[in-house]
C-alpha positions as CSV (number, residue, x, y, z in Angstrom):
1,M,29.6,33.2,155.9
2,Q,26.9,35.1,154.5
3,T,28.4,38.4,155.1
4,C,31.9,37.3,153.8
5,D,30.2,36.2,150.6
6,S,28.3,39.1,150.0
7,T,31.1,41.4,150.4
8,A,33.1,39.2,148.0
9,E,30.3,39.6,145.6
10,N,30.3,43.4,146.0
11,N,34.1,43.7,145.2
12,T,33.9,41.5,142.2
13,Y,33.7,44.0,139.0
14,P,32.5,42.6,135.8
15,K,34.9,42.7,132.7
16,T,33.2,44.2,130.2
17,T,34.6,44.9,126.5
18,T,33.3,48.0,124.6
19,I,34.0,48.3,120.9
20,R,33.4,52.0,119.4
21,K,32.3,51.8,115.9
22,T,32.8,55.5,115.3
23,P,35.9,57.8,115.6
24,P,36.2,59.4,119.0
25,P,34.9,62.9,119.1
26,I,37.2,66.0,118.4
27,P,38.1,67.6,121.6
28,P,37.2,71.3,122.2
29,H,39.5,73.9,120.8
30,P,41.1,75.9,124.2
31,S,39.9,79.6,124.3
32,K,41.9,82.5,124.3
33,E,42.1,82.9,127.9
34,Q,43.2,79.3,128.5
35,M,46.2,79.5,126.1
36,E,47.3,82.5,127.9
37,T,46.9,81.1,131.4
38,S,48.7,77.9,129.8
39,K,51.5,80.2,128.6
40,K,52.0,82.0,131.7
41,R,52.4,78.7,133.5
42,Q,55.0,77.6,131.3
43,E,57.0,80.7,131.6
44,A,56.7,80.4,135.3
45,R,58.2,76.8,135.4
46,S,61.0,77.8,133.0
47,T,62.0,80.7,135.2
48,K,61.5,78.8,138.4
49,G,64.8,78.1,140.0
50,K,67.1,80.4,137.6
51,S,69.3,83.1,139.1
52,S,68.8,86.6,139.2
53,S,70.1,88.6,136.3
54,Y,72.0,90.7,138.7
55,P,75.8,90.0,138.8
56,P,76.9,88.0,142.0
57,M,78.1,90.0,144.8
58,F,80.8,89.3,147.2
59,Y,80.7,89.1,150.7
60,T,82.0,92.5,151.5
61,Q,80.0,94.2,148.7
62,A,76.8,92.4,150.3
63,T,77.9,93.8,153.8
64,N,78.3,97.4,152.6
65,A,75.2,97.1,150.8
66,T,73.1,96.1,153.8
67,A,74.6,98.6,155.9
68,S,73.7,101.6,153.3
69,I,70.3,100.3,153.1
70,L,69.9,100.2,157.2
71,K,71.3,103.8,157.2
72,I,68.4,105.0,154.9
73,K,66.0,103.0,156.9
74,E,67.0,105.0,160.2
75,V,66.8,108.2,158.3
76,F,63.6,107.7,156.8
77,P,61.6,105.0,159.0
78,A,58.2,105.8,157.6
79,L,59.2,104.9,154.1
80,P,58.0,101.4,152.7
81,N,61.1,98.9,151.9
82,K,60.1,99.7,148.3
83,K,60.9,103.3,148.1
84,I,64.1,102.8,150.5
85,L,65.6,100.3,147.7
86,E,64.9,102.8,145.1
87,I,66.8,105.5,147.0
88,H,69.9,103.1,147.5
89,D,69.8,102.3,144.0
90,V,70.0,105.9,142.9
91,A,72.6,106.6,145.7
92,F,74.9,103.6,145.0
93,P,74.3,102.5,141.4
94,K,75.4,99.2,140.6
95,P,79.0,99.2,138.7
96,D,78.9,98.3,134.9
97,N,80.9,95.3,134.5
98,K,81.3,95.7,131.0
99,G,84.7,97.2,130.0
100,R,85.4,99.4,127.1
101,R,86.4,97.4,124.0
102,I,88.3,99.3,121.8
103,Q,87.2,98.8,118.1
104,H,90.3,99.1,116.1
105,T,89.8,96.9,113.1
106,M,87.4,98.1,110.5
107,K,85.7,95.4,108.5
108,S,86.5,95.2,104.9
109,P,84.0,95.7,102.0
110,S,82.3,93.2,99.6
111,R,84.7,90.3,98.7
112,K,83.1,90.0,95.2
113,Q,85.8,92.2,93.5
114,A,89.7,91.6,92.6
115,I,91.8,94.7,93.2
116,V,94.7,95.3,90.8
117,P,97.4,97.6,91.8
118,T,98.9,99.3,88.7
119,S,100.8,102.3,87.6
120,N,98.7,105.6,86.4
121,N,99.6,105.1,83.1
122,I,98.1,101.5,82.9
123,K,95.2,102.6,85.0
124,D,94.2,105.1,82.6
125,T,94.6,102.6,79.5
126,I,92.4,100.2,81.3
127,M,89.9,102.6,82.1
128,G,90.0,103.9,78.7
129,E,88.8,100.6,77.3
130,A,87.0,99.1,80.1
131,N,84.4,97.5,78.1
132,T,86.8,95.4,75.8
133,H,88.8,94.3,78.6
134,I,85.7,93.1,80.8
135,F,84.8,91.1,77.6
136,Q,88.1,89.5,77.0
137,I,88.5,88.6,80.8
138,N,85.2,86.9,80.7
139,I,86.3,84.8,77.7
140,L,89.3,83.8,79.6
141,L,87.3,82.8,82.6
142,K,85.0,80.8,80.7
143,S,88.0,78.9,79.2
144,I,89.1,77.6,82.7
145,K,85.4,76.7,83.4
146,S,85.1,79.4,86.0
147,T,81.4,80.5,87.3
148,T,82.8,83.8,88.2
149,Q,82.5,86.6,85.7
150,A,83.5,90.2,85.6
151,E,80.6,93.1,85.8
152,F,82.5,96.2,85.4
153,I,85.9,98.0,86.1
154,R,86.2,101.1,88.4
155,P,89.1,103.1,89.3
156,Y,90.7,102.6,92.7
157,P,93.4,104.3,94.9
158,G,96.7,103.3,93.4
159,G,95.0,100.9,90.8
160,V,91.6,99.5,89.4
161,S,89.0,97.5,91.0
162,I,87.3,94.9,89.1
163,N,83.7,93.8,90.4
164,M,82.7,90.1,89.9
165,N,79.3,88.3,90.4
166,N,81.1,85.9,92.9
167,V,84.1,85.9,95.1
168,P,87.1,84.9,92.9
169,N,89.3,82.1,93.7
170,T,93.1,81.8,93.0
171,S,92.9,80.6,89.5
172,D,90.7,83.4,88.6
173,L,92.9,86.0,89.9
174,N,95.8,84.4,88.1
175,T,93.9,84.8,85.1
176,I,93.1,88.1,85.6
177,E,96.7,88.9,86.0
178,R,98.0,87.2,83.0
179,Y,95.5,89.2,80.7
180,L,96.2,92.6,82.2
181,K,100.0,92.2,82.1
182,S,99.2,91.2,78.4
183,I,98.3,94.6,77.6
184,N,100.4,96.8,75.4
185,G,102.8,98.7,77.6
186,A,102.1,96.5,80.6
187,G,105.0,94.8,82.7
188,N,105.4,93.0,85.8
189,N,106.1,96.4,87.5
190,E,103.4,97.9,85.9
191,V,100.6,95.6,87.0
192,L,100.9,93.6,90.2
193,A,99.2,90.7,91.4
194,P,95.4,91.1,92.1
195,R,94.0,90.5,95.7
196,L,90.7,90.3,97.5
197,P,89.6,93.4,99.6
198,Q,91.5,93.3,103.3
199,S,90.1,94.8,106.4
200,K,92.0,97.7,107.9
201,S,93.4,98.0,111.5
202,Y,94.1,101.2,113.5
203,L,97.2,101.2,115.9
204,K,99.3,103.8,117.3
205,I,103.0,104.2,118.7
206,T,103.7,106.0,121.9
207,G,107.1,106.5,124.1
208,I,109.0,108.6,121.0
209,P,110.1,112.3,121.5
210,Y,108.5,114.6,118.8
211,I,112.0,116.2,118.7
212,Q,114.7,114.0,117.8
213,P,118.3,114.2,119.3
214,N,119.5,115.6,115.9
215,G,117.1,118.7,116.3
216,N,114.8,117.6,113.5
217,K,111.3,116.8,113.9
218,L,110.0,113.2,113.7
219,T,108.4,112.4,110.4
220,G,106.3,109.7,109.0
221,D,109.5,108.6,106.8
222,D,111.5,107.9,110.1
223,I,108.9,105.7,111.4
224,T,108.8,103.9,108.2
225,T,112.5,103.4,107.8
226,T,112.5,101.8,111.2
227,M,109.7,99.4,110.3
228,K,111.7,98.1,107.4
229,Q,114.6,97.2,109.9
230,L,112.6,95.2,112.5
231,E,111.3,91.6,111.9
232,L,108.4,92.4,113.8
233,F,106.8,94.2,110.5
234,E,108.1,91.8,107.9
235,S,104.8,90.6,107.3
236,V,103.0,93.9,107.9
237,N,101.8,96.0,104.9
238,L,100.9,99.6,105.5
239,A,97.8,100.9,104.2
240,A,98.9,104.5,104.4
241,K,102.1,106.6,105.5
242,P,102.4,106.9,109.3
243,R,101.0,110.2,110.8
244,V,102.8,112.0,113.6
245,I,101.2,114.5,116.0
246,K,102.2,115.9,119.1
247,A,100.6,114.2,122.2
248,F,99.5,117.7,123.4
249,P,100.2,121.0,121.9
250,K,103.2,121.7,124.6
251,S,104.4,118.3,124.9
252,D,107.5,116.9,123.6
253,M,106.0,113.5,123.0
254,A,104.8,112.2,119.7
255,I,102.1,109.8,118.8
256,I,102.4,108.2,115.8
257,W,99.0,106.5,113.9
258,F,99.5,104.0,111.5
259,D,97.0,101.7,109.4
260,I,97.9,98.3,108.5
261,W,96.0,95.7,106.0
262,D,94.7,93.2,107.9
263,S,92.0,90.2,108.1
264,Q,88.7,90.5,109.7
265,N,89.6,88.8,113.0
266,S,92.7,91.3,113.4
267,S,95.2,88.5,113.1
268,K,98.1,90.8,112.1
269,A,97.3,93.6,114.8
270,K,97.2,91.1,117.7
271,L,100.8,90.3,116.9
272,L,101.6,93.9,117.1
273,I,99.2,95.3,120.2
274,N,101.4,95.9,123.4
275,Y,104.5,94.9,121.7
276,S,107.5,97.4,122.5
277,F,110.9,98.0,120.4
278,N,113.7,100.2,120.3
279,F,113.4,103.6,118.4
280,G,117.0,104.9,118.8
281,R,117.7,104.8,122.7
282,Y,114.1,105.1,123.5
283,I,111.5,102.2,123.9
284,A,108.3,102.6,121.7
285,T,105.1,100.7,122.4
286,I,102.4,99.7,120.1
287,R,98.7,100.2,121.3
288,A,95.3,99.5,119.8
289,T,93.4,102.6,119.1
290,N,89.7,103.2,117.8
291,M,88.9,102.9,114.5
292,N,88.7,106.6,113.1
293,P,88.8,106.2,108.9
294,G,88.0,109.8,108.7
295,V,85.5,111.6,106.9
296,P,85.2,110.7,103.2
297,Q,85.1,113.1,100.3
298,C,83.2,112.6,97.3
299,H,85.1,112.4,94.1
300,N,82.0,113.3,92.2
301,C,80.7,116.4,93.6
302,W,84.1,117.0,95.7
303,K,81.8,117.5,98.9
304,W,82.6,116.1,102.2
305,G,80.6,113.8,104.4
306,H,79.6,111.1,102.0
307,S,81.2,108.5,99.4
308,T,81.5,108.7,95.8
309,F,79.3,105.8,95.2
310,S,76.3,107.2,97.4
311,C,76.4,110.6,95.6
312,H,73.2,111.7,94.4
313,A,74.7,114.4,91.9
314,H,73.6,113.8,88.5
315,G,76.8,114.5,86.9
316,S,80.5,114.7,87.8
317,R,82.0,118.3,89.0
318,C,85.5,120.0,88.1
319,Q,87.8,120.5,91.4
320,K,88.9,123.6,90.0
321,C,86.1,125.5,88.9
322,N,82.9,123.2,89.9
323,G,81.7,123.3,86.6
324,P,79.6,120.4,85.4
325,H,82.2,118.3,83.8
326,K,85.9,116.4,84.8
327,L,88.9,118.2,85.3
328,E,90.5,116.6,82.4
329,H,87.5,118.3,80.4
330,H,88.1,121.8,82.3
331,R,90.3,123.1,79.4
332,D,87.9,122.3,76.6
333,L,84.4,123.0,78.5
334,A,85.0,125.5,81.1
335,W,83.9,129.2,80.5
336,C,87.1,131.0,81.8
337,C,89.1,129.9,78.9
338,K,86.7,131.1,76.1
339,A,86.8,134.6,74.5
340,N,84.1,137.1,75.7
341,L,84.2,140.3,74.1
342,K,81.1,141.6,75.7
343,L,82.9,142.0,79.1
344,N,84.5,144.9,80.2
345,P,87.3,144.6,79.8
346,P,86.9,141.7,77.1
347,R,87.9,138.3,78.0
348,L,90.5,136.7,75.6
349,E,90.5,133.1,74.6
350,T,93.7,130.8,76.1
351,A,95.6,129.8,73.3
352,K,95.3,126.1,72.4
353,G,97.6,123.7,74.2
354,E,98.3,126.1,77.3
355,P,97.1,125.1,80.8
356,C,94.3,127.0,82.4
357,P,96.0,130.2,83.9
358,H,92.7,131.2,85.9
359,S,92.2,130.5,89.7
360,F,89.2,129.8,91.5
361,K,87.9,129.5,95.1
362,C,87.4,126.2,96.6
363,V,83.8,124.7,96.7
364,N,84.2,123.8,100.4
365,C,86.5,126.4,102.2
366,K,86.6,128.9,99.7
367,G,90.2,129.3,99.6
368,E,92.5,129.9,96.6
369,H,93.0,126.1,95.5
370,M,91.2,123.1,94.3
371,A,88.7,121.1,96.0
372,D,91.1,118.0,96.4
373,D,94.0,120.1,97.8
374,N,95.6,119.0,101.0
375,K,96.2,122.8,101.7
376,C,92.1,122.8,102.1
377,L,90.9,123.4,105.9
378,F,88.5,120.7,105.3
379,W,91.4,117.9,104.4
380,K,93.3,119.4,107.2
381,H,90.4,118.5,109.7
382,R,89.5,115.0,107.7
383,F,89.8,113.1,110.9
384,N,87.4,115.3,113.0
385,R,83.9,114.2,112.2
386,E,82.5,116.9,115.0
387,W,84.3,119.6,112.9
388,H,82.8,118.5,109.7
389,L,79.2,118.5,111.4
390,K,79.4,121.8,112.5
391,K,80.3,123.2,109.2
392,A,77.8,121.2,107.3
393,Q,75.3,122.7,110.0
394,E,76.5,126.2,109.2
395,A,76.0,125.8,105.6
396,R,72.4,124.5,106.1
397,E,71.8,127.6,108.1
398,T,73.2,129.8,105.6
399,R,71.2,128.3,102.8
400,A,68.0,128.6,104.8
401,N,68.8,131.9,105.6
402,S,69.5,133.0,102.1
403,T,66.1,131.3,100.8
404,R,64.0,133.6,103.5
405,L,65.9,136.4,102.2
406,A,64.9,135.7,98.8
407,I,61.3,135.2,99.4
408,G,61.2,138.4,101.8
409,G,61.5,136.9,105.2
410,T,64.0,137.6,108.0
411,K,67.3,135.7,109.3
412,I,67.0,133.0,112.1
């Protein structure tokens, strides 16, 4: 009994309550080594149990890989397993499962602008008094309580572009349209409805012979006429005239390249890709092609390789004589039409009211035409970026050699 009592007494713990009058001490901050160790443990737990980053292999592929590894082991029995696996990876590389994706749609520029198609006469009228038109447009936009304001107007191919501080909505575009149509000389046919910038999709047509049954060569007008007759192209707007080339230099088949205005998600191009239609007695097929907007030509210095808005020239150049003036001022500012009696023979002044009769060499190819002429060799290679890069490198080397010769050095 005494033993049991003593055991019970020993197993009984007194119940005590401790009241802390001060706050608990602040735990010590972990050291840098402890934090790195904890981070490694968390990464190990997160990656544990996950599948490998390599793509899954089928049974046949795994069997072939094992057989090839065993053959390498038989040839090099002394090599460690790690070296054998490295040799196997070099001899039998893993196939790339990522297919080649065609980028056939080019993203549109900033949507904070309104593009207004106009005739050339109205375009000149708008640009001649751009400040007045911007002021009047902003007054009308404020009258409809719009937060969008026009900033400036610039020329655009086939019209003008009005840059805004926000993306214009439908009411803003309608207000701009009503004002531009109220300009003297502007009518419904002179000014079309403004629109926001659109993306451009690049497509091609195959399966059509280059020589037609009547003996004539296929032209872009033939393709445009056929497109207008098909219901498939009713909602499609061409961005440019279709271009026809031979599939190969000695081939009798043609490839037709055409660009369409599209949305950024290629909604219209998706309806056309892989669609076939009749072109006479032939079956033509529409295919997607990689976007190739071509090499841009600057309309400021008339050089190729950069756009007008990224040009670093201090002023505009004339595409006729490459002088420091615009083409419309060539007759008044160019030296060729002014008299110079000191020359031998003396040069007489061109009569007023007559166009400049003189010819100059192209600033790019040195041909007998203006810099923006489609006869230029640079224009004919506008879709060949490698050709333009080669010409740019040759021009840099020519300038470097002329500089070395000027300072008494030698050519490269």
